[in-house]
All heavy atoms as a GROMACS GRO file, in nm:
protein
  644
    1MET      N    1  10.463  10.618  10.876
    1MET     CA    2  10.433  10.688  10.752
    1MET      C    3  10.319  10.611  10.681
    1MET      O    4  10.330  10.491  10.661
    1MET     CB    5  10.559  10.693  10.666
    1MET     CG    6  10.552  10.788  10.551
    1MET     SD    7  10.702  10.799  10.447
    1MET     CE    8  10.825  10.858  10.560
    2ASN      N    9  10.212  10.683  10.649
    2ASN     CA   10  10.100  10.617  10.581
    2ASN      C   11  10.124  10.610  10.429
    2ASN      O   12  10.226  10.659  10.379
    2ASN     CB   13   9.968  10.688  10.614
    2ASN     CG   14   9.965  10.831  10.564
    2ASN    OD1   15  10.016  10.863  10.457
    2ASN    ND2   16   9.903  10.919  10.642
    3ASP      N   17  10.031  10.548  10.357
    3ASP     CA   18  10.050  10.528  10.212
    3ASP      C   19  10.061  10.660  10.137
    3ASP      O   20  10.142  10.671  10.044
    3ASP     CB   21   9.934  10.446  10.155
    3ASP     CG   22   9.938  10.302  10.199
    3ASP    OD1   23  10.045  10.256  10.246
    3ASP    OD2   24   9.835  10.233  10.186
    4LEU      N   25   9.980  10.759  10.174
    4LEU     CA   26   9.988  10.890  10.108
    4LEU      C   27  10.125  10.953  10.131
    4LEU      O   28  10.187  11.003  10.037
    4LEU     CB   29   9.878  10.984  10.161
    4LEU     CG   30   9.885  11.128  10.111
    4LEU    CD1   31   9.870  11.134   9.960
    4LEU    CD2   32   9.782  11.214  10.180
    5GLU      N   33  10.172  10.950  10.253
    5GLU     CA   34  10.304  11.007  10.283
    5GLU      C   35  10.414  10.935  10.207
    5GLU      O   36  10.506  10.999  10.155
    5GLU     CB   37  10.328  11.003  10.434
    5GLU     CG   38  10.234  11.096  10.511
    5GLU     CD   39  10.237  11.075  10.660
    5GLU    OE1   40  10.290  10.971  10.707
    5GLU    OE2   41  10.185  11.161  10.732
    6LYS      N   42  10.405  10.803  10.198
    6LYS     CA   43  10.504  10.727  10.121
    6LYS      C   44  10.502  10.766   9.974
    6LYS      O   45  10.607  10.779   9.910
    6LYS     CB   46  10.478  10.576  10.135
    6LYS     CG   47  10.509  10.522  10.272
    6LYS     CD   48  10.473  10.375  10.280
    6LYS     CE   49  10.489  10.325  10.423
    6LYS     NZ   50  10.439  10.188  10.439
    7LYS      N   51  10.382  10.786   9.919
    7LYS     CA   52  10.370  10.826   9.778
    7LYS      C   53  10.429  10.965   9.756
    7LYS      O   54  10.498  10.988   9.656
    7LYS     CB   55  10.222  10.823   9.735
    7LYS     CG   56  10.200  10.848   9.589
    7LYS     CD   57  10.260  10.738   9.506
    7LYS     CE   58  10.237  10.760   9.358
    7LYS     NZ   59  10.304  10.660   9.276
    8VAL      N   60  10.404  11.056   9.850
    8VAL     CA   61  10.460  11.192   9.840
    8VAL      C   62  10.614  11.185   9.842
    8VAL      O   63  10.681  11.248   9.761
    8VAL     CB   64  10.406  11.282   9.952
    8VAL    CG1   65  10.486  11.412   9.962
    8VAL    CG2   66  10.258  11.311   9.930
    9VAL      N   67  10.668  11.106   9.932
    9VAL     CA   68  10.815  11.091   9.939
    9VAL      C   69  10.868  11.031   9.809
    9VAL      O   70  10.969  11.077   9.756
    9VAL     CB   71  10.855  11.005  10.062
    9VAL    CG1   72  11.002  10.966  10.054
    9VAL    CG2   73  10.825  11.081  10.190
   10ASP      N   74  10.799  10.932   9.754
   10ASP     CA   75  10.842  10.871   9.627
   10ASP      C   76  10.845  10.975   9.515
   10ASP      O   77  10.940  10.980   9.437
   10ASP     CB   78  10.748  10.757   9.587
   10ASP     CG   79  10.765  10.633   9.672
   10ASP    OD1   80  10.867  10.623   9.745
   10ASP    OD2   81  10.676  10.547   9.667
   11LEU      N   82  10.741  11.058   9.507
   11LEU     CA   83  10.734  11.160   9.401
   11LEU      C   84  10.842  11.266   9.419
   11LEU      O   85  10.904  11.310   9.322
   11LEU     CB   86  10.596  11.223   9.397
   11LEU     CG   87  10.484  11.131   9.348
   11LEU    CD1   88  10.348  11.199   9.362
   11LEU    CD2   89  10.506  11.089   9.204
   12ILE      N   90  10.866  11.305   9.543
   12ILE     CA   91  10.972  11.404   9.568
   12ILE      C   92  11.108  11.344   9.532
   12ILE      O   93  11.191  11.410   9.468
   12ILE     CB   94  10.966  11.453   9.714
   12ILE    CG1   95  10.840  11.539   9.734
   12ILE    CG2   96  11.093  11.530   9.752
   12ILE    CD1   97  10.813  11.579   9.876
   13ALA      N   98  11.130  11.220   9.567
   13ALA     CA   99  11.257  11.154   9.534
   13ALA      C  100  11.274  11.140   9.383
   13ALA      O  101  11.387  11.145   9.332
   13ALA     CB  102  11.264  11.017   9.601
   14GLU      N  103  11.164  11.124   9.312
   14GLU     CA  104  11.169  11.114   9.166
   14GLU      C  105  11.219  11.244   9.104
   14GLU      O  106  11.293  11.242   9.006
   14GLU     CB  107  11.029  11.079   9.113
   14GLU     CG  108  11.023  11.048   8.966
   14GLU     CD  109  10.883  11.006   8.922
   14GLU    OE1  110  10.812  10.942   9.001
   14GLU    OE2  111  10.847  11.039   8.809
   15VAL      N  112  11.183  11.356   9.163
   15VAL     CA  113  11.226  11.487   9.111
   15VAL      C  114  11.365  11.523   9.161
   15VAL      O  115  11.449  11.570   9.084
   15VAL     CB  116  11.124  11.596   9.151
   15VAL    CG1  117  11.176  11.734   9.112
   15VAL    CG2  118  10.989  11.570   9.085
   16LEU      N  119  11.388  11.501   9.289
   16LEU     CA  120  11.517  11.540   9.348
   16LEU      C  121  11.612  11.421   9.342
   16LEU      O  122  11.640  11.355   9.442
   16LEU     CB  123  11.496  11.586   9.492
   16LEU     CG  124  11.401  11.705   9.510
   16LEU    CD1  125  11.381  11.736   9.658
   16LEU    CD2  126  11.452  11.827   9.435
   17VAL      N  127  11.664  11.396   9.223
   17VAL     CA  128  11.744  11.276   9.200
   17VAL      C  129  11.875  11.276   9.278
   17VAL      O  130  11.934  11.170   9.298
   17VAL     CB  131  11.772  11.257   9.049
   17VAL    CG1  132  11.642  11.231   8.975
   17VAL    CG2  133  11.844  11.377   8.990
   18ASP      N  134  11.921  11.392   9.322
   18ASP     CA  135  12.046  11.397   9.398
   18ASP      C  136  12.025  11.371   9.547
   18ASP      O  137  12.122  11.362   9.622
   18ASP     CB  138  12.113  11.536   9.382
   18ASP     CG  139  12.161  11.558   9.240
   18ASP    OD1  140  12.186  11.457   9.168
   18ASP    OD2  141  12.174  11.674   9.199
   19VAL      N  142  11.900  11.358   9.588
   19VAL     CA  143  11.869  11.335   9.729
   19VAL      C  144  11.838  11.188   9.750
   19VAL      O  145  11.756  11.130   9.678
   19VAL     CB  146  11.748  11.421   9.774
   19VAL    CG1  147  11.709  11.390   9.918
   19VAL    CG2  148  11.779  11.569   9.757
   20ASN      N  149  11.905  11.127   9.847
   20ASN     CA  150  11.877  10.988   9.883
   20ASN      C  151  11.738  10.982   9.945
   20ASN      O  152  11.709  11.053  10.041
   20ASN     CB  153  11.983  10.939   9.982
   20ASN     CG  154  11.967  10.793  10.016
   20ASN    OD1  155  11.857  10.737  10.012
   20ASN    ND2  156  12.078  10.730  10.049
   21LYS      N  157  11.654  10.896   9.891
   21LYS     CA  158  11.516  10.884   9.939
   21LYS      C  159  11.509  10.860  10.090
   21LYS      O  160  11.418  10.907  10.158
   21LYS     CB  161  11.447  10.770   9.864
   21LYS     CG  162  11.302  10.751   9.898
   21LYS     CD  163  11.245  10.640   9.815
   21LYS     CE  164  11.115  10.592   9.873
   21LYS     NZ  165  11.060  10.480   9.796
   22GLU      N  166  11.606  10.789  10.142
   22GLU     CA  167  11.608  10.760  10.286
   22GLU      C  168  11.626  10.886  10.370
   22GLU      O  169  11.594  10.888  10.488
   22GLU     CB  170  11.719  10.660  10.317
   22GLU     CG  171  11.711  10.531  10.238
   22GLU     CD  172  11.578  10.459  10.253
   22GLU    OE1  173  11.525  10.454  10.364
   22GLU    OE2  174  11.526  10.409  10.150
   23ASN      N  175  11.677  10.992  10.308
   23ASN     CA  176  11.699  11.118  10.381
   23ASN      C  177  11.579  11.211  10.376
   23ASN      O  178  11.582  11.319  10.434
   23ASN     CB  179  11.821  11.191  10.325
   23ASN     CG  180  11.949  11.116  10.352
   23ASN    OD1  181  11.957  11.040  10.448
   23ASN    ND2  182  12.047  11.133  10.266
   24ILE      N  183  11.474  11.172  10.305
   24ILE     CA  184  11.354  11.255  10.297
   24ILE      C  185  11.261  11.217  10.412
   24ILE      O  186  11.208  11.107  10.417
   24ILE     CB  187  11.282  11.237  10.162
   24ILE    CG1  188  11.376  11.274  10.046
   24ILE    CG2  189  11.154  11.320  10.158
   24ILE    CD1  190  11.320  11.246   9.908
   25GLN      N  191  11.248  11.309  10.506
   25GLN     CA  192  11.163  11.289  10.622
   25GLN      C  193  11.040  11.380  10.609
   25GLN      O  194  11.043  11.478  10.536
   25GLN     CB  195  11.238  11.326  10.751
   25GLN     CG  196  11.369  11.250  10.768
   25GLN     CD  197  11.347  11.100  10.779
   25GLN    OE1  198  11.256  11.054  10.848
   25GLN    NE2  199  11.428  11.022  10.708
   26MET      N  200  10.936  11.349  10.682
   26MET     CA  201  10.814  11.429  10.673
   26MET      C  202  10.838  11.573  10.718
   26MET      O  203  10.774  11.664  10.669
   26MET     CB  204  10.701  11.365  10.753
   26MET     CG  205  10.656  11.230  10.700
   26MET     SD  206  10.623  11.228  10.522
   26MET     CE  207  10.482  11.337  10.510
   27ASN      N  208  10.931  11.595  10.809
   27ASN     CA  209  10.958  11.731  10.854
   27ASN      C  210  11.069  11.800  10.774
   27ASN      O  211  11.109  11.911  10.807
   27ASN     CB  212  10.988  11.734  11.004
   27ASN     CG  213  11.115  11.658  11.038
   27ASN    OD1  214  11.170  11.587  10.955
   27ASN    ND2  215  11.159  11.671  11.161
   28SER      N  216  11.118  11.735  10.670
   28SER     CA  217  11.222  11.796  10.586
   28SER      C  218  11.166  11.917  10.514
   28SER      O  219  11.057  11.911  10.456
   28SER     CB  220  11.272  11.697  10.481
   28SER     OG  221  11.333  11.586  10.537
   29LYS      N  222  11.242  12.027  10.518
   29LYS     CA  223  11.205  12.146  10.442
   29LYS      C  224  11.251  12.124  10.298
   29LYS      O  225  11.368  12.090  10.275
   29LYS     CB  226  11.267  12.271  10.502
   29LYS     CG  227  11.210  12.303  10.639
   29LYS     CD  228  11.269  12.429  10.694
   29LYS     CE  229  11.205  12.460  10.829
   29LYS     NZ  230  11.262  12.579  10.890
   30ILE      N  231  11.159  12.145  10.205
   30ILE     CA  232  11.185  12.108  10.066
   30ILE      C  233  11.301  12.188  10.006
   30ILE      O  234  11.385  12.131   9.936
   30ILE     CB  235  11.056  12.124   9.983
   30ILE    CG1  236  10.952  12.024  10.034
   30ILE    CG2  237  11.082  12.105   9.835
   30ILE    CD1  238  10.811  12.046   9.982
   31VAL      N  239  11.309  12.315  10.036
   31VAL     CA  240  11.417  12.397   9.981
   31VAL      C  241  11.542  12.389  10.069
   31VAL      O  242  11.650  12.353  10.022
   31VAL     CB  243  11.371  12.544   9.965
   31VAL    CG1  244  11.487  12.633   9.924
   31VAL    CG2  245  11.257  12.553   9.864
   32GLU      N  246  11.526  12.420  10.197
   32GLU     CA  247  11.642  12.429  10.285
   32GLU      C  248  11.711  12.295  10.310
   32GLU      O  249  11.833  12.285  10.307
   32GLU     CB  250  11.603  12.491  10.420
   32GLU     CG  251  11.564  12.636  10.411
   32GLU     CD  252  11.415  12.656  10.383
   32GLU    OE1  253  11.346  12.558  10.349
   32GLU    OE2  254  11.369  12.769  10.394
   33ASP      N  255  11.632  12.191  10.338
   33ASP     CA  256  11.692  12.061  10.373
   33ASP      C  257  11.720  11.973  10.252
   33ASP      O  258  11.817  11.898  10.251
   33ASP     CB  259  11.599  11.984  10.468
   33ASP     CG  260  11.579  12.055  10.601
   33ASP    OD1  261  11.666  12.136  10.640
   33ASP    OD2  262  11.476  12.030  10.665
   34LEU      N  263  11.632  11.979  10.151
   34LEU     CA  264  11.646  11.887  10.037
   34LEU      C  265  11.710  11.954   9.916
   34LEU      O  266  11.742  11.888   9.819
   34LEU     CB  267  11.508  11.830  10.000
   34LEU     CG  268  11.435  11.756  10.114
   34LEU    CD1  269  11.299  11.709  10.068
   34LEU    CD2  270  11.519  11.639  10.166
   35GLY      N  271  11.726  12.086   9.922
   35GLY     CA  272  11.797  12.157   9.815
   35GLY      C  273  11.718  12.176   9.687
   35GLY      O  274  11.778  12.198   9.581
   36ALA      N  275  11.586  12.171   9.695
   36ALA     CA  276  11.504  12.190   9.575
   36ALA      C  277  11.519  12.333   9.523
   36ALA      O  278  11.522  12.428   9.600
   36ALA     CB  279  11.358  12.161   9.606
   37GLU      N  280  11.529  12.344   9.392
   37GLU     CA  281  11.534  12.474   9.328
   37GLU      C  282  11.399  12.499   9.259
   37GLU      O  283  11.315  12.410   9.254
   37GLU     CB  284  11.648  12.478   9.226
   37GLU     CG  285  11.784  12.460   9.296
   37GLU     CD  286  11.901  12.462   9.200
   37GLU    OE1  287  11.878  12.476   9.078
   37GLU    OE2  288  12.013  12.448   9.248
   38SER      N  289  11.380  12.619   9.206
   38SER     CA  290  11.251  12.658   9.148
   38SER      C  291  11.201  12.556   9.046
   38SER      O  292  11.085  12.515   9.049
   38SER     CB  293  11.262  12.794   9.082
   38SER     OG  294  11.293  12.891   9.176
   39LEU      N  295  11.286  12.515   8.955
   39LEU     CA  296  11.244  12.420   8.852
   39LEU      C  297  11.204  12.286   8.914
   39LEU      O  298  11.107  12.224   8.872
   39LEU     CB  299  11.356  12.400   8.749
   39LEU     CG  300  11.320  12.313   8.629
   39LEU    CD1  301  11.199  12.369   8.554
   39LEU    CD2  302  11.439  12.300   8.536
   40ASP      N  303  11.278  12.244   9.017
   40ASP     CA  304  11.244  12.119   9.087
   40ASP      C  305  11.104  12.128   9.147
   40ASP      O  306  11.025  12.033   9.140
   40ASP     CB  307  11.342  12.091   9.202
   40ASP     CG  308  11.484  12.070   9.154
   40ASP    OD1  309  11.503  12.013   9.046
   40ASP    OD2  310  11.576  12.113   9.226
   41ILE      N  311  11.074  12.243   9.207
   41ILE     CA  312  10.944  12.260   9.272
   41ILE      C  313  10.832  12.255   9.168
   41ILE      O  314  10.731  12.189   9.190
   41ILE     CB  315  10.943  12.392   9.353
   41ILE    CG1  316  11.039  12.376   9.473
   41ILE    CG2  317  10.802  12.427   9.399
   41ILE    CD1  318  11.066  12.501   9.549
   42TYR      N  319  10.851  12.318   9.056
   42TYR     CA  320  10.746  12.314   8.954
   42TYR      C  321  10.732  12.176   8.893
   42TYR      O  322  10.621  12.132   8.861
   42TYR     CB  323  10.768  12.424   8.851
   42TYR     CG  324  10.725  12.558   8.910
   42TYR    CD1  325  10.818  12.645   8.963
   42TYR    CD2  326  10.591  12.591   8.921
   42TYR    CE1  327  10.778  12.764   9.023
   42TYR    CE2  328  10.549  12.708   8.981
   42TYR     CZ  329  10.644  12.795   9.031
   42TYR     OH  330  10.604  12.911   9.092
   43ASP      N  331  10.842  12.104   8.878
   43ASP     CA  332  10.834  11.964   8.833
   43ASP      C  333  10.758  11.879   8.935
   43ASP      O  334  10.675  11.796   8.899
   43ASP     CB  335  10.974  11.906   8.811
   43ASP     CG  336  11.043  11.960   8.687
   43ASP    OD1  337  10.975  12.025   8.603
   43ASP    OD2  338  11.165  11.940   8.675
   44MET      N  339  10.788  11.904   9.062
   44MET     CA  340  10.723  11.831   9.170
   44MET      C  341  10.573  11.859   9.172
   44MET      O  342  10.492  11.767   9.184
   44MET     CB  343  10.788  11.874   9.303
   44MET     CG  344  10.754  11.790   9.420
   44MET     SD  345  10.836  11.851   9.572
   44MET     CE  346  11.001  11.891   9.514
   45ILE      N  347  10.536  11.984   9.157
   45ILE     CA  348  10.394  12.021   9.158
   45ILE      C  349  10.322  11.956   9.039
   45ILE      O  350  10.212  11.903   9.054
   45ILE     CB  351  10.379  12.175   9.154
   45ILE    CG1  352  10.437  12.237   9.282
   45ILE    CG2  353  10.233  12.216   9.134
   45ILE    CD1  354  10.378  12.188   9.411
   46ALA      N  355  10.385  11.956   8.923
   46ALA     CA  356  10.324  11.894   8.805
   46ALA      C  357  10.300  11.745   8.829
   46ALA      O  358  10.193  11.691   8.796
   46ALA     CB  359  10.412  11.915   8.682
   47LEU      N  360  10.397  11.677   8.889
   47LEU     CA  361  10.380  11.535   8.920
   47LEU      C  362  10.268  11.512   9.020
   47LEU      O  363  10.186  11.421   9.005
   47LEU     CB  364  10.510  11.477   8.978
   47LEU     CG  365  10.614  11.429   8.881
   47LEU    CD1  366  10.739  11.383   8.956
   47LEU    CD2  367  10.563  11.316   8.794
   48LEU      N  368  10.264  11.596   9.124
   48LEU     CA  369  10.160  11.582   9.227
   48LEU      C  370  10.022  11.608   9.167
   48LEU      O  371   9.926  11.536   9.199
   48LEU     CB  372  10.187  11.678   9.342
   48LEU     CG  373  10.311  11.646   9.427
   48LEU    CD1  374  10.347  11.765   9.515
   48LEU    CD2  375  10.287  11.522   9.511
   49GLU      N  376  10.012  11.709   9.082
   49GLU     CA  377   9.882  11.739   9.019
   49GLU      C  378   9.836  11.623   8.932
   49GLU      O  379   9.720  11.584   8.935
   49GLU     CB  380   9.893  11.868   8.937
   49GLU     CG  381   9.903  11.992   9.022
   49GLU     CD  382   9.920  12.120   8.942
   49GLU    OE1  383   9.973  12.114   8.828
   49GLU    OE2  384   9.881  12.226   8.993
   50ASP      N  385   9.929  11.566   8.856
   50ASP     CA  386   9.894  11.452   8.770
   50ASP      C  387   9.856  11.330   8.854
   50ASP      O  388   9.758  11.262   8.825
   50ASP     CB  389  10.010  11.415   8.678
   50ASP     CG  390  10.030  11.516   8.567
   50ASP    OD1  391   9.939  11.599   8.543
   50ASP    OD2  392  10.136  11.510   8.502
   51GLU      N  393   9.934  11.302   8.955
   51GLU     CA  394   9.913  11.181   9.037
   51GLU      C  395   9.782  11.186   9.116
   51GLU      O  396   9.710  11.088   9.126
   51GLU     CB  397  10.030  11.162   9.132
   51GLU     CG  398  10.018  11.042   9.223
   51GLU     CD  399  10.027  10.909   9.148
   51GLU    OE1  400  10.092  10.905   9.042
   51GLU    OE2  401   9.970  10.809   9.198
   52PHE      N  402   9.751  11.305   9.171
   52PHE     CA  403   9.636  11.315   9.260
   52PHE      C  404   9.518  11.390   9.200
   52PHE      O  405   9.417  11.409   9.265
   52PHE     CB  406   9.679  11.381   9.392
   52PHE     CG  407   9.780  11.298   9.467
   52PHE    CD1  408   9.915  11.331   9.467
   52PHE    CD2  409   9.741  11.183   9.535
   52PHE    CE1  410  10.009  11.254   9.534
   52PHE    CE2  411   9.833  11.105   9.603
   52PHE     CZ  412   9.968  11.140   9.602
   53GLY      N  413   9.531  11.434   9.075
   53GLY     CA  414   9.420  11.502   9.009
   53GLY      C  415   9.383  11.634   9.074
   53GLY      O  416   9.266  11.670   9.079
   54LEU      N  417   9.482  11.704   9.126
   54LEU     CA  418   9.461  11.831   9.194
   54LEU      C  419   9.519  11.945   9.113
   54LEU      O  420   9.603  11.924   9.027
   54LEU     CB  421   9.531  11.831   9.330
   54LEU     CG  422   9.492  11.723   9.429
   54LEU    CD1  423   9.587  11.725   9.546
   54LEU    CD2  424   9.350  11.741   9.474
   55GLU      N  425   9.474  12.067   9.146
   55GLU     CA  426   9.538  12.186   9.093
   55GLU      C  427   9.595  12.262   9.212
   55GLU      O  428   9.525  12.290   9.308
   55GLU     CB  429   9.439  12.273   9.017
   55GLU     CG  430   9.506  12.392   8.954
   55GLU     CD  431   9.408  12.472   8.867
   55GLU    OE1  432   9.317  12.412   8.808
   55GLU    OE2  433   9.424  12.594   8.861
   56ILE      N  434   9.722  12.294   9.203
   56ILE     CA  435   9.789  12.365   9.312
   56ILE      C  436   9.830  12.502   9.258
   56ILE      O  437   9.910  12.511   9.166
   56ILE     CB  438   9.912  12.287   9.362
   56ILE    CG1  439   9.872  12.143   9.400
   56ILE    CG2  440   9.976  12.359   9.481
   56ILE    CD1  441   9.987  12.051   9.432
   57THR      N  442   9.773  12.607   9.315
   57THR     CA  443   9.802  12.742   9.267
   57THR      C  444   9.939  12.790   9.316
   57THR      O  445   9.995  12.734   9.410
   57THR     CB  446   9.695  12.842   9.316
   57THR    OG1  447   9.707  12.853   9.459
   57THR    CG2  448   9.555  12.798   9.277
   58ASP      N  449   9.989  12.895   9.252
   58ASP     CA  450  10.118  12.952   9.294
   58ASP      C  451  10.112  12.998   9.439
   58ASP      O  452  10.209  12.982   9.513
   58ASP     CB  453  10.157  13.070   9.204
   58ASP     CG  454  10.194  13.025   9.064
   58ASP    OD1  455  10.220  12.903   9.043
   58ASP    OD2  456  10.198  13.110   8.973
   59GLU      N  457   9.999  13.055   9.481
   59GLU     CA  458   9.985  13.100   9.619
   59GLU      C  459   9.992  12.983   9.716
   59GLU      O  460  10.052  12.993   9.824
   59GLU     CB  461   9.852  13.176   9.638
   59GLU     CG  462   9.846  13.309   9.565
   59GLU     CD  463   9.816  13.295   9.416
   59GLU    OE1  464   9.763  13.190   9.372
   59GLU    OE2  465   9.849  13.390   9.342
   60GLU      N  466   9.932  12.871   9.678
   60GLU     CA  467   9.937  12.752   9.763
   60GLU      C  468  10.078  12.694   9.767
   60GLU      O  469  10.124  12.648   9.871
   60GLU     CB  470   9.836  12.648   9.713
   60GLU     CG  471   9.693  12.693   9.733
   60GLU     CD  472   9.591  12.609   9.658
   60GLU    OE1  473   9.624  12.555   9.549
   60GLU    OE2  474   9.478  12.600   9.707
   61VAL      N  475  10.147  12.698   9.654
   61VAL     CA  476  10.285  12.647   9.650
   61VAL      C  477  10.373  12.724   9.747
   61VAL      O  478  10.456  12.666   9.817
   61VAL     CB  479  10.342  12.656   9.506
   61VAL    CG1  480  10.492  12.628   9.505
   61VAL    CG2  481  10.269  12.561   9.413
   62GLU      N  482  10.354  12.855   9.754
   62GLU     CA  483  10.436  12.938   9.843
   62GLU      C  484  10.417  12.902   9.990
   62GLU      O  485  10.506  12.923  10.070
   62GLU     CB  486  10.403  13.086   9.820
   62GLU     CG  487  10.451  13.135   9.685
   62GLU     CD  488  10.410  13.279   9.659
   62GLU    OE1  489  10.364  13.348   9.751
   62GLU    OE2  490  10.425  13.322   9.544
   63LYS      N  491  10.302  12.846  10.026
   63LYS     CA  492  10.274  12.809  10.165
   63LYS      C  493  10.333  12.673  10.202
   63LYS      O  494  10.347  12.642  10.319
   63LYS     CB  495  10.123  12.806  10.189
   63LYS     CG  496  10.057  12.941  10.175
   63LYS     CD  497   9.907  12.929  10.192
   63LYS     CE  498   9.839  13.063  10.164
   63LYS     NZ  499   9.692  13.050  10.163
   64ILE      N  500  10.366  12.593  10.103
   64ILE     CA  501  10.417  12.459  10.128
   64ILE      C  502  10.567  12.466  10.155
   64ILE      O  503  10.643  12.510  10.068
   64ILE     CB  504  10.386  12.366  10.008
   64ILE    CG1  505  10.236  12.347   9.997
   64ILE    CG2  506  10.459  12.233  10.023
   64ILE    CD1  507  10.191  12.272   9.872
   65GLN      N  508  10.606  12.428  10.274
   65GLN     CA  509  10.748  12.435  10.313
   65GLN      C  510  10.811  12.297  10.334
   65GLN      O  511  10.926  12.276  10.304
   65GLN     CB  512  10.762  12.516  10.443
   65GLN     CG  513  10.709  12.658  10.433
   65GLN     CD  514  10.788  12.744  10.339
   65GLN    OE1  515  10.910  12.745  10.344
   65GLN    NE2  516  10.721  12.813  10.249
   66THR      N  517  10.732  12.205  10.389
   66THR     CA  518  10.787  12.074  10.426
   66THR      C  519  10.718  11.962  10.349
   66THR      O  520  10.613  11.982  10.288
   66THR     CB  521  10.768  12.046  10.577
   66THR    OG1  522  10.628  12.033  10.603
   66THR    CG2  523  10.826  12.157  10.663
   67VAL      N  524  10.775  11.844  10.358
   67VAL     CA  525  10.714  11.726  10.296
   67VAL      C  526  10.577  11.701  10.359
   67VAL      O  527  10.481  11.667  10.290
   67VAL     CB  528  10.808  11.604  10.312
   67VAL    CG1  529  10.743  11.478  10.257
   67VAL    CG2  530  10.942  11.631  10.244
   68GLN      N  531  10.566  11.723  10.489
   68GLN     CA  532  10.438  11.706  10.558
   68GLN      C  533  10.334  11.803  10.504
   68GLN      O  534  10.217  11.768  10.490
   68GLN     CB  535  10.455  11.725  10.709
   68GLN     CG  536  10.328  11.697  10.788
   68GLN     CD  537  10.287  11.551  10.782
   68GLN    OE1  538  10.365  11.464  10.818
   68GLN    NE2  539  10.167  11.523  10.735
   69ASP      N  540  10.377  11.927  10.474
   69ASP     CA  541  10.285  12.025  10.416
   69ASP      C  542  10.226  11.972  10.284
   69ASP      O  543  10.108  11.993  10.255
   69ASP     CB  544  10.356  12.158  10.387
   69ASP     CG  545  10.396  12.233  10.513
   69ASP    OD1  546  10.342  12.205  10.621
   69ASP    OD2  547  10.485  12.321  10.500
   70VAL      N  548  10.309  11.906  10.205
   70VAL     CA  549  10.261  11.850  10.077
   70VAL      C  550  10.155  11.744  10.105
   70VAL      O  551  10.046  11.745  10.045
   70VAL     CB  552  10.377  11.788   9.995
   70VAL    CG1  553  10.323  11.721   9.870
   70VAL    CG2  554  10.480  11.894   9.960
   71ALA      N  555  10.185  11.652  10.196
   71ALA     CA  556  10.090  11.544  10.228
   71ALA      C  557   9.961  11.602  10.285
   71ALA      O  558   9.851  11.558  10.249
   71ALA     CB  559  10.154  11.446  10.326
   72ASP      N  560   9.973  11.701  10.373
   72ASP     CA  561   9.854  11.763  10.433
   72ASP      C  562   9.769  11.833  10.326
   72ASP      O  563   9.646  11.824  10.328
   72ASP     CB  564   9.894  11.864  10.540
   72ASP     CG  565   9.950  11.798  10.665
   72ASP    OD1  566   9.931  11.675  10.683
   72ASP    OD2  567  10.014  11.869  10.743
   73PHE      N  568   9.835  11.901  10.233
   73PHE     CA  569   9.763  11.970  10.126
   73PHE      C  570   9.682  11.869  10.045
   73PHE      O  571   9.563  11.890  10.018
   73PHE     CB  572   9.861  12.046  10.034
   73PHE     CG  573   9.792  12.114   9.921
   73PHE    CD1  574   9.742  12.243   9.936
   73PHE    CD2  575   9.774  12.051   9.799
   73PHE    CE1  576   9.675  12.306   9.832
   73PHE    CE2  577   9.709  12.112   9.695
   73PHE     CZ  578   9.658  12.240   9.711
   74ILE      N  579   9.745  11.760  10.008
   74ILE     CA  580   9.676  11.658   9.927
   74ILE      C  581   9.561  11.598  10.006
   74ILE      O  582   9.450  11.583   9.954
   74ILE     CB  583   9.776  11.550   9.881
   74ILE    CG1  584   9.875  11.614   9.782
   74ILE    CG2  585   9.703  11.432   9.818
   74ILE    CD1  586   9.995  11.529   9.753
   75LYS      N  587   9.586  11.566  10.131
   75LYS     CA  588   9.481  11.507  10.216
   75LYS      C  589   9.362  11.602  10.228
   75LYS      O  590   9.248  11.561  10.213
   75LYS     CB  591   9.539  11.474  10.354
   75LYS     CG  592   9.445  11.400  10.443
   75LYS     CD  593   9.512  11.351  10.570
   75LYS     CE  594   9.587  11.462  10.637
   75LYS     NZ  595   9.645  11.427  10.766
   76ASP      N  596   9.389  11.729  10.253
   76ASP     CA  597   9.281  11.827  10.269
   76ASP      C  598   9.203  11.848  10.140
   76ASP      O  599   9.082  11.865  10.143
   76ASP     CB  600   9.339  11.962  10.314
   76ASP     CG  601   9.390  11.957  10.457
   76ASP    OD1  602   9.359  11.860  10.530
   76ASP    OD2  603   9.465  12.050  10.494
   77HIS      N  604   9.271  11.849  10.029
   77HIS     CA  605   9.202  11.874   9.902
   77HIS      C  606   9.132  11.750   9.849
   77HIS      O  607   9.039  11.761   9.771
   77HIS     CB  608   9.299  11.934   9.800
   77HIS     CG  609   9.327  12.078   9.830
   77HIS    ND1  610   9.408  12.118   9.934
   77HIS    CD2  611   9.279  12.191   9.775
   77HIS    CE1  612   9.411  12.249   9.939
   77HIS    NE2  613   9.332  12.296   9.845
   78ARG      N  614   9.176  11.632   9.891
   78ARG     CA  615   9.104  11.510   9.855
   78ARG      C  616   8.968  11.508   9.924
   78ARG      O  617   8.871  11.468   9.866
   78ARG     CB  618   9.183  11.386   9.897
   78ARG     CG  619   9.288  11.344   9.803
   78ARG     CD  620   9.352  11.223   9.860
   78ARG     NE  621   9.412  11.143   9.755
   78ARG     CZ  622   9.477  11.032   9.777
   78ARG    NH1  623   9.491  10.987   9.900
   78ARG    NH2  624   9.530  10.964   9.678
   79LYS      N  625   8.966  11.555  10.050
   79LYS     CA  626   8.841  11.558  10.126
   79LYS      C  627   8.742  11.655  10.064
   79LYS      O  628   8.623  11.630  10.062
   79LYS     CB  629   8.868  11.601  10.270
   79LYS     CG  630   8.935  11.498  10.353
   79LYS     CD  631   8.957  11.551  10.494
   79LYS     CE  632   9.031  11.453  10.579
   79LYS     NZ  633   9.063  11.509  10.712
   80ALA      N  634   8.797  11.766  10.013
   80ALA     CA  635   8.711  11.871   9.959
   80ALA      C  636   8.646  11.830   9.828
   80ALA      O  637   8.540  11.879   9.793
   80ALA     CB  638   8.792  11.998   9.938
   81SER      N  639   8.708  11.739   9.755
   81SER     CA  640   8.652  11.702   9.624
   81SER      C  641   8.554  11.588   9.632
   81SER      O  642   8.533  11.529   9.729
   81SER     CB  643   8.764  11.666   9.528
   81SER     OG  644   8.840  11.558   9.576
   0.00000   0.00000   0.00000
């Protein structure tokens, strides 16, 4: 796991307080495996936007399913800026 992936896991663990950080894997599905609800997802997106200086649209949020998807999105949008 690289530094970006570790940071993404830390931020997800910060929002999903009922999930043990050790159980968050890169292939974990955010809703199905980690139990995130709508409010959790929007809290998570707000944290990610603040941390990485990105804007994530509702359409982009709908495409993000796994922890890896989050890391890939950030990596791709960092390159674009």
